[in-house]
TITORDO-110804 format. One line per 3 residues: number of its first residue (from 0); for each residue x, y, z of N, C-alpha, C. Coordinates in steps of 0.05 Angstrom, whole numbers, plus 32768, in hexadecimal, padded with zeros to 4 digits. Layout:
<recs>
NUM	X,Y,Z,X,Y,Z,X,Y,Z ~ ... .
</recs>
This chain:
<recs>
0	8011,7FE5,8001,7FFF,8000,8004,8014,8016,7FFD ~ 8010,8029,7FEE,801D,803E,7FEB,8017,8053,8002 ~ 8029,805B,8009,8031,806E,8027,8026,808C,8018 .
3	8014,809C,8023,800F,80B6,801C,8017,80C5,8036 ~ 8028,80D6,8031,8034,80EE,8048,8031,810A,8041 ~ 8023,811A,804C,801F,8134,8045,8031,8141,8060 .
6	8043,8151,8057,8055,8160,8061,8048,8183,806A ~ 8041,8185,8083,803D,81A0,8087,804D,81AE,8092 ~ 8045,81C9,8086,8058,81E2,8098,8059,81E1,80B1 .
9	8071,81E3,80BB,8072,81E5,80D9,806F,81CC,80EA ~ 8067,81B1,80DD,8066,819E,80EC,807C,818F,80F6 ~ 8093,8193,80EA,80B0,818D,80F1,80C1,81A5,80FB .
12	80BC,81C0,80F4,80CD,81D0,80FB,80D8,81D5,8113 ~ 80C7,81D1,8124,80CE,81D7,8143,80E3,81C7,8148 ~ 80DC,81A9,813E,80EB,8193,8149,8103,818C,813A .
15	8106,819A,8125,8118,8193,810D,8139,8199,8116 ~ 8138,81B2,8122,814F,81C4,8128,8159,81B6,8145 ~ 8173,81A5,8140,8180,81A6,815E,819A,81B4,815D .
18	81A1,81B8,8175,81B9,81C6,817E,81D2,81B5,8171 ~ 81D3,819D,816A,81E5,818D,8164,81ED,8197,8143 ~ 81D9,81A0,8135,81D8,81A6,8118,81E1,81C5,811C .
21	81E3,81D2,8128,81EF,81F0,8127,8206,81EF,8133 ~ 8216,8206,8124,8233,820E,812B,822F,821D,8141 ~ 8244,8223,8152,8242,8239,816C,8255,824B,8164 .
24	824D,8266,8156,825C,827A,8150,826A,8282,8162 ~ 8280,828D,8160,8297,8296,8170,829A,82B3,8165 ~ 82A0,82CC,8177,82A6,82E3,816F,82C6,82E8,8174 .
27	82D4,82FE,8169,82E7,8308,816D,8301,82F4,8164 ~ 82F8,82E4,814C,8309,82CE,8145,8323,82DD,8139 ~ 833B,82D1,813B,8350,82DF,812F,8357,82D0,8110 .
30	834C,82BC,8112,834D,82AA,80F5,833B,82B6,80E0 ~ 8347,82BC,80C6,833A,82C9,80B2,8321,82BF,80AE ~ 830F,82CA,80A2,82F1,82BF,809F,82F0,82B2,8087 .
33	82DA,82A1,8087,82CE,8294,806E,82C0,82AD,805E ~ 82C4,82AB,803F,82BC,82C0,8032,82AE,82AE,8018 ~ 829F,82C3,800D,828E,82B6,7FF1,8296,82C4,7FDE .
36	82A3,82BA,7FC6,82AE,82C9,7FB1,82A1,82BB,7F97 ~ 829F,82D3,7F85,8295,82C6,7F68,82AA,82B2,7F5A ~ 829A,82A1,7F4C,82AD,828A,7F3B,82A1,828D,7F24 .
39	82AB,8279,7F12,82A6,827A,7EF5,8289,826F,7EF3 ~ 827D,8261,7F01,8265,8256,7EFA,8252,825C,7F13 ~ 8256,826E,7F22,8241,8270,7F3D,8254,8282,7F54 .
42	8256,8276,7F6C,8262,8282,7F82,826E,826C,7F91 ~ 8288,8273,7F99,8296,825E,7FAE,829D,8268,7FCA ~ 8299,8254,7FDC,82A6,8259,7FF6,82C2,8252,7FFB .
45	82CC,8266,8008,82EB,8263,800D,82F4,8269,802A ~ 8309,8258,8033,830E,825D,804A,831F,8273,8050 ~ 8324,827C,806C,8334,8293,8070,8350,8291,8064 .
48	835C,827B,8061,8374,8275,8054,8375,826D,8036 ~ 8357,8277,8027,835C,8272,8008,8351,8254,7FFE ~ 8349,8240,8010,8345,8228,8007,8328,822B,7FFC .
51	831E,8220,7FE8,8303,821C,7FDE,82F6,8203,7FEE ~ 82E3,820B,7FFB,82D1,81F4,8000,82BC,81E8,7FF0 ~ 82AC,81FB,7FE1,829D,81F3,7FCF,8295,8209,7FB8 .
54	8291,8202,7FA6,8280,8214,7F8B,8263,820E,7F92 ~ 8250,8223,7F95,8235,821F,7F91,8230,8227,7F72 ~ 822B,8216,7F60,8231,8217,7F47,820F,8222,7F3B .
57	820C,8234,7F2F,81F1,823E,7F26,81F4,8245,7F06 ~ 8206,823D,7EFE,8205,8242,7EDC,8213,8224,7ECF ~ 820F,8218,7EB9,821B,8206,7EAC,8238,8212,7EA0 .
60	824A,8200,7EA7,8262,820C,7E8F,825D,8205,7E76 ~ 826D,8213,7E67,826E,8217,7E44,8274,81F7,7E3F ~ 8265,81EB,7E33,8270,81D2,7E25,826B,81BA,7E3D .
63	825D,81C2,7E52,8259,81AB,7E65,824B,8196,7E60 ~ 8252,817B,7E69,8244,8160,7E5F,822F,815D,7E72 ~ 8226,8174,7E82,8210,8171,7E90,81F3,8171,7E7D .
66	81E2,815C,7E7F,81CD,815F,7E77,81B5,8167,7E7A ~ 81AE,816B,7E9D,819D,8176,7EAA,8195,8190,7EA0 ~ 817F,819C,7EA5,8175,81B9,7E9E,8182,81C5,7EB5 .
69	8183,81BD,7ECE,818B,81CB,7EE7,81A9,81CB,7EED ~ 81AE,81DA,7EFD,81CE,81D9,7F00,81CA,81DD,7F25 ~ 81CA,81F2,7F2D,81C3,81F2,7F4E,81CF,81DB,7F5B .
72	81EA,81DE,7F66,81F8,81C4,7F6C,820E,81D3,7F7D ~ 821B,81C3,7F91,8233,81C2,7F9A,824A,81B4,7F88 ~ 8258,81C5,7F79,826F,81B8,7F68,8282,81CA,7F60 .
75	829D,81CA,7F67,82A7,81B2,7F73,829F,81B1,7F92 ~ 82A6,819F,7FA1,82A3,819C,7FC1,82C1,8192,7FCA ~ 82CE,819C,7FD7,82EB,8193,7FE0,82F0,818B,7FF7 .
78	82FF,817C,8001,830C,8174,801F,831B,8192,8028 ~ 8324,818D,8040,8334,81A4,8046,8353,81A0,8038 ~ 835E,818A,8030,8370,818D,8023,836C,8189,8006 .
81	8355,8192,7FFA,8350,8196,7FDD,834F,8184,7FCC ~ 8342,816C,7FD6,833D,815D,7FC3,8320,815A,7FC0 ~ 831C,815E,7FA1,82FE,815A,7FA0,82ED,813E,7FA1 .
84	82D7,8143,7FB1,82C7,812D,7FB6,82AE,8129,7FA8 ~ 82A7,813B,7F96,8290,8134,7F7F,8297,8136,7F64 ~ 8283,8131,7F52,8287,8130,7F3E,826C,813F,7F28 .
87	8275,8147,7F16,8259,8154,7F06,825A,8145,7EEC ~ 8243,813C,7EE6,823C,8131,7EC8,8250,811B,7EBD ~ 8252,810A,7ED0,8261,80F1,7EBE,8254,80E6,7EAF .
90	8261,80D8,7E9B,825B,80CC,7E7F,8244,80B8,7E82 ~ 8241,80AE,7E9D,822A,8095,7E9D,8211,80A5,7EAB ~ 8217,80BB,7EB5,8201,80CC,7EC4,8204,80E7,7EBF .
93	8200,80F2,7EA9,8205,810D,7EA3,81F4,8125,7EAF ~ 81DC,811A,7EBD,81C7,812A,7EC9,81CE,812F,7EE6 ~ 81DF,811C,7EF0,81EB,8124,7F0C,81FF,8136,7F0E .
96	81FD,8145,7F28,8205,8160,7F2B,8216,815F,7F4D ~ 8232,815B,7F4D,823A,8163,7F69,8225,8158,7F81 ~ 8221,8170,7F90,8205,816A,7FA5,81F0,8178,7F9C .
99	81DA,816B,7F9B,81C3,817B,7F8E,81AB,8170,7F9D ~ 8195,8181,7F9B,817A,8174,7F9F,8166,817C,7F86 ~ 815A,8163,7F83,8144,8163,7F6F,8136,8148,7F71 .
102	811B,8142,7F5E,810D,8127,7F5C,810D,812D,7F3E ~ 8108,8113,7F38,8103,810C,7F17,80E4,8105,7F16 ~ 80D5,8106,7F2D,80B3,80FA,7F22,80A5,810D,7F3A .
105	809F,8124,7F2D,808C,8138,7F40,8077,8141,7F30 ~ 8061,8147,7F42,804A,8153,7F34,8042,816A,7F41 ~ 8036,817D,7F34,802F,8196,7F35,8017,819F,7F25 .
108	8006,8185,7F1E,7FEF,818C,7F0C,7FF8,817F,7EF0 ~ 8015,8193,7EED,8027,817F,7ED9,803E,8172,7EE2 ~ 8047,815D,7ED2,805C,814D,7EDD,8076,815F,7ED6 .
111	8089,8155,7EEB,80AA,8163,7EE6,80BB,8154,7EF2 ~ 80D1,8154,7EE4,80EC,814B,7EEB,80FB,815F,7EED ~ 810B,8167,7F08,811E,8176,7F0D,8139,816F,7F0F .
114	8136,8152,7F10,814F,8142,7F11,815F,8145,7EFC ~ 8153,813D,7EE3,815C,813C,7ECF,815F,811E,7EBB ~ 8153,810D,7EC9,8154,80F3,7EB8,8143,80EF,7EA4 .
117	8127,80FA,7EA2,8115,80F8,7E8F,8104,80E1,7E89 ~ 8107,80CD,7E9E,80FB,80B6,7E98,80DE,80B3,7EA2 ~ 80D7,80C2,7EB5,80C2,80BF,7EC1,80AF,80DA,7EBF .
120	80B4,80F0,7EB9,80AA,8109,7EB8,80BD,8119,7EA7 ~ 80B1,8130,7E96,80BC,813D,7E83,80D3,8152,7E92 ~ 80EB,8157,7E86,80FC,8165,7E8C,80FC,8180,7E7D .
123	80EE,8180,7E69,80EC,819C,7E55,80E4,81B3,7E61 ~ 80EB,81CE,7E66,80E0,81E4,7E75,80DF,81DE,7E94 ~ 80F1,81C6,7E9C,80EE,81C9,7EBB,8109,81D0,7EC1 .
126	810F,81DE,7ED7,8126,81E5,7EDB,8129,81F5,7EF4 ~ 813D,81F2,7F03,813D,81FF,7F19,8155,821C,7F17 ~ 814D,822C,7F1A,815D,8247,7F17,8162,8253,7F2F .
129	817A,8259,7F32,818A,8266,7F4E,8180,8287,7F4A ~ 8177,8293,7F5E,8171,82AD,7F66,8185,82B9,7F75 ~ 818F,82B0,7F8A,81A4,82BC,7F9F,81B5,82A5,7FA8 .
132	81D0,82B1,7FB1,81E4,82A3,7FBD,81EE,82B8,7FCC ~ 81E8,82B9,7FE6,81F2,82CF,7FFB,81FF,82C2,8012 ~ 8214,82D0,8018,8221,82C6,8034,8215,82D6,804A .
135	8205,82CB,805C,81FA,82DB,8073,820A,82DE,8087 ~ 821F,82CB,808D,8231,82D1,80A7,8248,82C1,80A3 ~ 825E,82CD,80AE,827E,82BA,80AB,828E,82C5,80BE .
138	8297,82B4,80C9,82B7,82BD,80D8,82C9,82A9,80D4 ~ 82DC,82A0,80E8,82F1,828D,80E2,82E6,8275,80E9 ~ 82D4,8271,80F0,82C7,8254,80F5,82B5,8249,80E9 .
141	82A2,825A,80DD,828E,8253,80C8,8282,8265,80B6 ~ 8275,8259,80A3,8266,8275,8091,824A,8266,808A ~ 8236,827A,808C,8219,8272,8083,8210,827F,806F .
144	8206,826E,805D,81F9,8274,8040,81E0,8277,803F ~ 81D2,8282,802E,81B4,8284,8028,81B6,8282,800B ~ 81AA,826E,7FFF,81A1,8267,7FE0,8185,826A,7FDC .
147	817F,8276,7FC7,8164,8274,7FC5,815E,826C,7FA0 ~ 8151,825A,7F9B,814D,824B,7F85,812F,824B,7F7F ~ 812A,8250,7F61,8109,8253,7F58,8109,8231,7F47 .
150	80F9,8223,7F51,80F2,8207,7F3D,80DD,8216,7F2D ~ 80DE,820F,7F10,80CE,821F,7EFC,80C8,8205,7EE5 ~ 80AD,820D,7EE0,80A5,81FF,7ECB,809C,8214,7EB5 .
153	80AF,8211,7EA3,80A9,8229,7E91,80AC,8242,7E9E ~ 809D,8252,7E9F,8099,826E,7EAC,808F,8273,7EC6 ~ 8085,8255,7ED0,8073,8251,7EE6,8086,8247,7EFF .
156	8087,8256,7F14,8097,824E,7F27,8085,8239,7F3A ~ 808D,821E,7F40,8080,820E,7F4D,808A,8207,7F6B ~ 80A2,8212,7F6E,80B3,8208,7F89,80C7,8223,7F8C .
159	80BE,822B,7FA2,80D2,823F,7FB2,80E7,8233,7FC3 ~ 80FD,8232,7FBA,8114,8225,7FCC,8129,8233,7FDB ~ 8128,8234,7FF6,813A,8248,8005,814E,822B,8013 .
162	8169,822F,800D,8179,821F,8017,8191,8230,802C ~ 8195,8227,8040,81A6,822D,8056,81BB,821D,8054 ~ 81D2,8227,8053,81F0,8219,8053,8204,8220,806A .
165	8207,8211,807B,821B,821F,8090,8235,8208,808D ~ 824D,8215,8088,8266,8200,8087,8278,820E,809C ~ 8286,81F2,809E,829F,81FE,80B9,82B3,81E6,80B4 .
168	82C5,81ED,80BA,82E1,81DA,80C2,82E3,81CF,80DC ~ 82DE,81B6,80DE,82E3,81AB,80FA,82EB,8192,80FB ~ 8307,8191,810C,8318,8174,810F,831D,816F,80EF .
171	832B,817D,80E2,8333,817A,80C8,831D,816D,80B3 ~ 8308,8177,80B3,82F3,816F,809C,82E6,818A,80A1 ~ 82D0,818C,8084,82C0,819B,8084,82A7,818E,808B .
174	8299,81A1,809D,8282,8199,80A7,8269,81AD,8097 ~ 8256,81A3,8088,8244,81B3,8074,8224,81AE,807C ~ 821B,81B9,8085,81FA,81B8,808C,81EE,81C9,807A .
177	81DD,81B2,806C,81C5,81C3,805A,81AA,81BE,8062 ~ 8197,81CE,8063,817B,81CD,806D,816F,81E3,8053 ~ 815A,81CF,8046,814E,81D7,8033,8137,81DC,803C .
180	8126,81ED,8034,8109,81F5,8034,80FD,81F2,801C ~ 80E9,81E3,8012,80DD,81E3,7FF4,80BE,81EE,7FFE ~ 80B6,8201,7FF1,8099,820C,7FF3,8092,820A,7FD7 .
183	807B,81F9,7FCE,806D,81FA,7FB6,8059,820D,7FB8 ~ 8056,8213,7F9C,8044,8228,7F9C,8028,821F,7F8C ~ 8029,8205,7F8B,8010,81F9,7F8E,8012,81D9,7F95 .
186	7FFF,81C6,7F9D,8007,81B2,7FA4,8018,81A1,7F99 ~ 8028,8193,7FA5,8044,8186,7F9D,8045,816B,7FA3 ~ 8046,8153,7F92,8047,813C,7F97,8064,812C,7F90 .
189	8072,8125,7F9F,808E,8118,7F9C,8084,80F6,7F99 ~ 8086,80ED,7F7E,807C,80CF,7F7C,8092,80BD,7F88 ~ 808B,80A8,7F93,8097,8090,7F9D,80AB,8086,7F89 .
192	80C3,8086,7F91,80DB,8082,7F83,80F0,8072,7F93 ~ 8103,8062,7F81,8118,8055,7F92,812E,806E,7F93 ~ 812F,8087,7F84,8144,809D,7F86,8138,80B3,7F86 .
195	814A,80CB,7F8A,8140,80E8,7F87,813E,80F0,7FA1 ~ 8145,810E,7FA1,8145,811F,7FB6,815E,8128,7FB9 ~ 8171,8129,7FD4,8187,8131,7FDB,8199,8119,7FCF .
198	81B2,8125,7FBA,81C1,8113,7FAF,81DC,811D,7FB3 ~ 81F1,8108,7FB7,8210,8118,7FB5,821E,80FE,7FA4 ~ 8220,810B,7F89,8230,80F8,7F75,824C,80FE,7F77 .
201	8256,80EC,7F88,8276,80EA,7F90,8285,80E3,7F73 ~ 82A1,80E0,7F7C,82B1,80D8,7F67,82B2,80B6,7F5F ~ 82B5,80AE,7F47,82B2,8093,7F43,82D0,8082,7F43 .
204	82E2,8097,7F45,82FE,8087,7F3B,830C,807A,7F56 ~ 831D,806C,7F53,832B,8062,7F68,8318,8049,7F7B ~ 8324,8040,7F8F,831A,802B,7F9D,8302,8039,7FB1 .
207	82EB,802F,7FB8,82D4,803E,7FC0,82CA,8028,7FD5 ~ 82C0,8035,7FEA,82AB,8024,7FFE,829B,803A,800A ~ 8284,802B,8014,8270,8036,8028,8271,802F,8042 .
210	826B,8040,8050,8269,8039,806C,8252,8042,807E ~ 824B,8038,8092,8233,8042,80A6,823F,8042,80C1 ~ 822B,8045,80D8,823B,804F,80F1,8244,802F,80F9 .
213	8241,8019,80EB,8244,7FFE,80F4,8263,7FF8,80E3 ~ 8268,8005,80D3,8282,7FFA,80C4,827B,7FFD,80A5 ~ 828C,7FEE,8096,8288,7FEB,807E,826B,7FDC,8071 .
216	8263,7FEA,805D,8246,7FDE,8053,824E,7FD0,803A ~ 823D,7FB5,803B,823F,7FA5,8025,8224,7F9F,8019 ~ 8211,7FAE,801D,81F6,7FA7,8018,81F1,7FA6,7FF7 .
219	81DE,7F96,7FEF,81D9,7F8E,7FD3,81D7,7FAC,7FC3 ~ 81DC,7FB1,7FAA,81D4,7FC3,7F9E,81B3,7FCC,7F98 ~ 81B2,7FE5,7F9D,8193,7FEC,7FA0,818F,7FF0,7F7F .
222	8170,7FE5,7F79,8168,7FEA,7F5E,8159,8005,7F58 ~ 815F,8016,7F41,8152,802D,7F45,8132,802B,7F38 ~ 8126,8017,7F35,810C,8014,7F31,8103,8006,7F4B .
225	810C,7FFE,7F5C,8104,7FF2,7F75,8103,7FFC,7F8E ~ 80F5,800F,7F9C,80FC,801C,7FB3,8103,800C,7FCF ~ 80F6,7FF0,7FC8,80F9,7FDF,7FE2,8118,7FD9,7FE2 .
228	8124,7FDD,7FCD,8141,7FD2,7FC8,8153,7FE1,7FD5 ~ 8148,7FFC,7FDF,8161,800E,7FEC,8168,800A,8003 ~ 8181,8012,800D,8184,800D,8027,8179,801A,8041 .
231	817C,800C,8056,816E,8014,8068,817B,8032,8074 ~ 8169,8042,8083,816E,8059,8090,8186,8057,80A5 ~ 8196,806B,80A4,81AE,806E,80B4,81B2,8086,80BF .
234	81C1,808A,80D2,81CB,80A4,80DC,81DB,80AF,80C5 ~ 81ED,80A1,80B9,81FC,80AE,80A0,8206,8094,8092 ~ 820B,809F,8079,821B,808E,8067,8236,8098,805B .
237	8250,808C,8060,8262,8093,8055,826D,808C,803B ~ 8277,809B,802A,8284,8095,800D,82A2,809B,800D ~ 82B0,8086,8014,82CE,808E,8011,82E1,807E,7FFD .
240	82F2,808E,7FEA,82FE,8083,7FD8,8319,8088,7FD7 ~ 832E,8076,7FCD,8345,807D,7FCD,834D,8082,7FAC ~ 835C,8091,7FA3,8361,809D,7F89,8370,8087,7F81 .
243	8376,807C,7F67,838B,8068,7F5B,83A7,8078,7F5D ~ 83AB,8090,7F5E,83C5,809C,7F5E,83C6,80B1,7F6C ~ 83B1,80B0,7F89,83AE,80CC,7F97,83A9,80C4,7FB2 .
246	839C,80D4,7FC3,8394,80D5,7FDB,8378,80C3,7FE6 ~ 8377,80BE,7FF4,835A,80B4,8005,834B,80CA,8011 ~ 8331,80D0,8009,831A,80E1,8011,82FE,80D3,8015 .
249	82E9,80EA,801B,82D1,80E2,801A,82C0,80F1,8023 ~ 82A7,80EA,8023,8292,80FE,8028,827A,80ED,8039 ~ 8270,80F1,8053,825F,80E8,8062,8246,80FA,8060 .
252	822F,80EA,805F,8214,80F7,8059,8203,80F4,8071 ~ 81FC,8108,8080,81EA,80FE,809B,81CD,8107,8091 ~ 81BD,80F8,8098,819C,80FD,809A,8196,8105,80AE .
255	818A,811D,80AE,817B,812B,80C7,8168,811E,80D3 ~ 8165,8115,80EB,8151,8104,80FB,8133,8111,80F5 ~ 812C,812A,80EE,8118,8137,80EA,810B,8132,80CF .
258	811E,8125,80BB,8111,8123,809C,8101,810C,809A ~ 80F3,8110,8089,80DE,80F6,8083,80E9,80DC,8084 ~ 80DB,80C7,8085,80E5,80AB,8088,80FC,80A8,8069 .
261	8110,8099,8071,8126,809A,8059,8131,8082,8059 ~ 8134,807C,803D,8144,8064,8035,8158,8072,8025 ~ 8170,8061,801F,8186,8068,8015,8189,805B,7FFB .
264	818D,806D,7FE0,8194,8063,7FC6,81B2,8064,7FC4 ~ 81BE,805B,7FD2,81DE,8056,7FCC,81E9,8040,7FB7 ~ 81F9,804D,7FA5,8205,803A,7F91,8223,8042,7F91 .
267	8238,8027,7F96,8251,8034,7F93,8258,8036,7F72 ~ 8243,802D,7F69,8258,8026,7F46,8253,8044,7F3C ~ 8245,804E,7F45,8241,806C,7F3A,8246,8083,7F52 .
270	824D,807A,7F63,8254,808E,7F7B,823F,80A0,7F80 ~ 8228,8091,7F8A,8210,80A4,7F8A,8204,809D,7FA6 ~ 8202,80B4,7FB7,81F6,80B4,7FD6,81E0,80C0,7FD3 .
273	81C8,80B1,7FD8,81AD,80C2,7FD7,819B,80B9,7FEE ~ 819C,80C8,8004,8184,80C3,8017,816C,80CA,800E ~ 8157,80B5,800C,813F,80BE,7FFA,8124,80B9,8005 .
276	8119,80D1,8006,8104,80D2,801B,80E5,80C7,8009 ~ 80EB,80BC,7FF0,80D4,80B4,7FE5,80D5,8098,7FE0 ~ 80E0,8089,7FEB,80E7,806D,7FE7,80D1,8059,7FF3 .
279	80C4,8062,8009,80B3,805A,8018,8092,8061,800E ~ 8091,8077,7FFD,807B,8081,7FF1,807A,809D,7FEE ~ 8067,80A8,7FDF,806A,80C2,7FD1,8063,80D8,7FEA .
282	8070,80EA,7FE2,8071,8103,7FFB,805D,811A,7FEC ~ 804D,8123,7FFA,803E,813D,7FEF,8042,814C,8000 ~ 803F,8166,7FF6,8040,8183,8005,802B,8194,7FF6 .
285	801D,819F,8006,8005,81AC,8001,800F,81CA,7FF2 ~ 8002,81D9,7FE7,8009,81F2,7FDD,8010,8207,7FF7 ~ 802A,8213,7FF5,8032,822A,8006,8039,821D,8023 .
288	8038,8204,8024,8044,81F4,803B,8062,81EC,8034 ~ 8070,81E3,8048,808D,81DE,803F,809C,81C7,8047 ~ 80AC,81BA,8035,80B9,81A8,8040,80D3,81A9,8046 .
291	80D9,81A5,805E,80F9,81A6,8067,810B,818F,806C ~ 8121,8192,8061,8133,817E,805F,8150,8182,8067 ~ 8158,8175,8077,8171,8179,8086,818A,8166,8082 .
294	81A1,816C,8079,81B2,815C,8077,81CE,8166,807D ~ 81E1,8155,8087,8201,8161,808C,8211,814F,8081 ~ 8229,8160,806E,8238,8153,8064,8256,8155,8073 .
297	8264,8141,8076,827C,813E,8080,8296,8139,806A ~ 82A7,814C,8064,82B5,8147,804F,82D1,8142,805A ~ 82DF,812A,8056,82F7,8124,8066,830F,811B,8054 .
300	8325,8120,805C,8339,8115,8054,8342,80F9,805E ~ 8350,80E9,804C,8353,80CF,805E,8337,80BF,805E ~ 833F,80AB,8074,8325,809F,807B,830E,80A9,8087 .
303	82FA,809B,8089,82DE,80A3,8097,82EA,80AC,80B9 ~ 82E8,80C6,80BF,82EC,80CA,80DD,82DA,80BD,80EF ~ 82E5,80B2,8100,82DC,80A8,8119,82C3,80B9,8127 .
306	82CD,80D1,8123,82B8,80E4,8132,82A1,80EB,8124 ~ 8298,80E3,810E,8285,80E8,80FE,826D,80E0,810E ~ 8271,80CD,8120,8257,80C3,812F,8251,80DB,8143 .
309	8260,80EB,8145,8258,8102,815A,824B,8113,814C ~ 8249,811A,813A,8234,812F,8129,821C,8124,8128 ~ 820C,8136,8135,81F2,812F,8134,81E4,8117,8140 .
312	81CE,810D,813E,81C1,80F5,814A,81C0,80E1,813D ~ 81CE,80CB,814A,81CA,80AE,813A,81B6,809D,8142 .
</recs>
């Protein structure tokens, strides 16, 4: 029996923010502040000593392999030592793009695919368009950004997206919190599917492995048309790779406990990490209500840090 879930504005807002997911600002730092700079395809967040944490990409590069209409993603995303941990539009999945949020089967009266796959709903004239990337606050310990995007079918906006990103460097990792608020302008249904939503497209080169709180994961590969084959929910899944002629690095994705019921569409073959809120059933959001989703990324050099279990709630 297909599960129908209505997400109402305010039903999870009060309980969804825990102090474990908020940085503690300090004042009078002697360390130079994070800063936001213009880049070739958007804006990039830079540490006080000049290292690029990530670029929020708003425009496609000329001659790109990216087949999706939308860009709006984190690419590149680097470790503190400068190792890139995500990929953009690889040959086997040209619509995948760094760290992004979209679904491939949505209903607004009209069907829509903002993911870029095109098999379950139209992609033509469906596009996520950036309106703003703003640095709200920064010091030597953390930076807070506000990003505003319009999800449009032709000239009609169907979703208002506000994304808050808080980034900090902690214990030789980058800790990045992402809080999405999606407010549809008309009733919205996210179809049940094995994949979709928040996605990290990592690197496919080198030796690769998944980890969860219990250690290395050896679960069967999920099937993209069978939601029941997705992996069970966990506090986090980590993807670590060792390049053929280079270092070891990785990315941990944490699922906030306030998010809707989640299963994970994780594929080592394509380096995909996808906590999927529509695997157990469709999600419906009424016009002018909001869907709130929160995730944490821990970007690490070397092996997965044991301290990952101290971030958030397990």
